[in-house]
N, C-alpha and C positions, 0 to 999 in steps of 0.2 A: 508257609504261605503268607503269614502275617508276623511282623515284628512288634509284638505287643508292648515292648518297652517304649515304643515311640507313640503309643496311642493312649489318649486320655478320655475321649468321647466316642461313642458308637451311635451313629444315626441309622435308624432302621425303617425301611418301608414296611407297609402292612400287607397289602394284597399281592400275593405272588412271592413274598419274601418270608414273612412270619406265618401268614395264612395261605393255604392252598388256593391257587387261583381258579380251581375248578368251579367253585361257587359262582364267581363273577362271570366266568365264561359261559356256564350253563344259563345263568340268569339273562345275560344280554344277548347271547347268540341263539338261544333256544326258547326260553320262556317268554321274553318280551315279544319276539316275533310271533309266537303262537297266539298270545293274547291280543296282539295288534291285528292279526289276521281275523280272529274271531270278532273283534269289535267293529272292524271295517268291512266284514263280509268279503274278504279277498283270500286268495290262496296263500299258503305259507311261503312259497317261493316269491310271490309278489311282495309280501310283507318284508321278507329279508332283503329283497332288492331295494325297497324304499328306505328301510331303516339303516341298512349298512351304508348306503350313500350318505345319509345324514350323519351317521357316526363318523365317517371319514372326514366330513367337513369340519367337525369340532374336536377331533382327536388331538390331544396335547394342550387343549385349552381348559379353562375352568368349567366351561359349559359341559365338556365331555364327562366331567366327574360330578355334575350337579344334578341331584335327584329332582329338585323342583323344575329345572329346565326340561328334563326328559319327561316328567309328568305332563308339562304343558305341551311339549312337542308331540307326544303320543296319545294324549288323552287318557292315559292309564294311571292308576294309583301306584306309582313305583315303590313307595315306602311300604304300603300294605302288601304288595307282591313279594318284596324281600322278606317280610315277616313270615309269609306263608312257607317259604323254603329255607328258613334260617337254620334248620337242622343239617343242611349241607355245608355250613361253615365249618371249616376244620383247620387245624394247625399243620404246618409242614413239620417233618420229623425233627425232633430235638430242639425245637424253637424255644420252648419254655426253659429247658435246661441251659441253653445258651444264655438266655437273659439272666437266669439265676447266677451263672458263673461270671457274667459281666459285672453284676452287682457285687458279688463276693470278692471280685478282684479290685474293687474300689473305683472302678471307672463309671462314667455316666452312660446310661442308655436312654436314647431319646427316640420316640416314635414320630416320624414325619411322613404323612400320607397325603395323597391327593384326594382321598375319599371325602365326600360330603359329610358333614357332621351327623346327618341322619343315618348314613351307612356306618360311620365310625362308631356311633353310640350303640347301634344294633350289634355290631361285631364284638365290641368290648363287653357287652352284656352277655353275649353268647359264649365268648371265650374270655374269662376274667383275667386278662394279663396286665391291666392298668397298674397294679402295684409294683410291677417290675420296671417301671420307667421313671426317670427323673423329670420327664416332660413329654407331653402328648400334643402334637400340633397337626391341624389340617391346613393344607395350602389355602383353603377358603378363608382362614383366619387372617391371611396376609393379602388376599386379593390377587394372588399370583400362583400359577401352577409350578410344580417342582421343575418343570422343563425350562423355566426362566431363571438364569443365574442370580437375578436380584433377590429371589426368594431366600437363597442361602445367606445373603448379606443381612436380610431382615431377621432371619432366624438367629444369626450370630449376635445381633443386637439384643435379642431376648435371652438367649442361653449363654452368651459370653464364652463360647467354645473357641479353641484355637484351631483354625483350619488345617494347619501343618501337623497337628496331632489328633486328627479326626479321621475315623473310618466310616464310610457310607456303604451299606449293603442294600441293593435294590435290583429289581428284575427288569427295569426299563433302561435301555442303553441311552436314550435321550436324556433321562434324568441323571444318569451317571456322568454324562458329558457336561451337562449343565453344572453339576457340582464341581467337577474338575475346573471348569472355567472360573468358578468362584473361589478356587484355591484349596478345596478339600483334597488332602494329599493321598488318602488311601481309599480305594474303591474295590468292591467285589460285585460281580454280576451273578444272579441266580441262574443256574443251568436248567432247572426244571421247575418253573413256577407253578405249572398245572400238573398234578400227579397223573392225570388221565392222558396227557400228551407227552411227546418225546422231549428230549433236551433241545435247548436252543443254542445258537452260536452267540457267545458273548463278545465276539470280535476282539477289540483291543484290550478288553478287561479280563482279569483273572476270573475264572468261573468257579462258583461255589456250588458243590453238590449237596453236602450235608453239613449242618452246623457242628456236628460232632468233630469235624476235621479242623475246626478253628477255635476250640474252647480256649479262653485266656487262662493264664496261671492265676492262682488266687492271690490275695493281698500279701501273703507271706512268701510268694514266689514259687509255690509248689503247684505242679500241674494237676 
């Protein structure tokens, strides 16, 4: 699936790639509408109709990922609500082992997420995977979402990676296409970002089911 001899840097998404997307889907699709309905004395169906329309307007932009923006939009304390249900944050299978093997192989592992810093900090506190990365970046640091090819150029200026020798693993097809436009040569789409939902169609991208299927060889060349 991957020719590791050609890869020096591995860029990894967080939500839906390293972490199970169930937490985020439950939070935004169920908990936020429930609390919004209660706060505004409307039905849950009406709350979902209103919120999902707003979500659609901002999807793929920095606002979509910004906790401050959605706190202002909904009148809810989004950060505090995430803290309430943080125990639902979980890893996808073999994610940490994969990161360890990337490190052992002598390659760089870089976390690149659209998550707002508030959400990123909460998740890294709950799942202590920061030591496994050579760099951790939120798209908010650059003022651009990962769906914008310019973000990858900005990231390259900071990390000095070679796009032709870089692999990106992400569950967003829009992000994978953006990275390709920026010259990133190797891409994998996650087949099942949410463990409670079925597999998705990764379309033109090779689909990744489990990290155990793509462990790199170690620095000595042994699998």
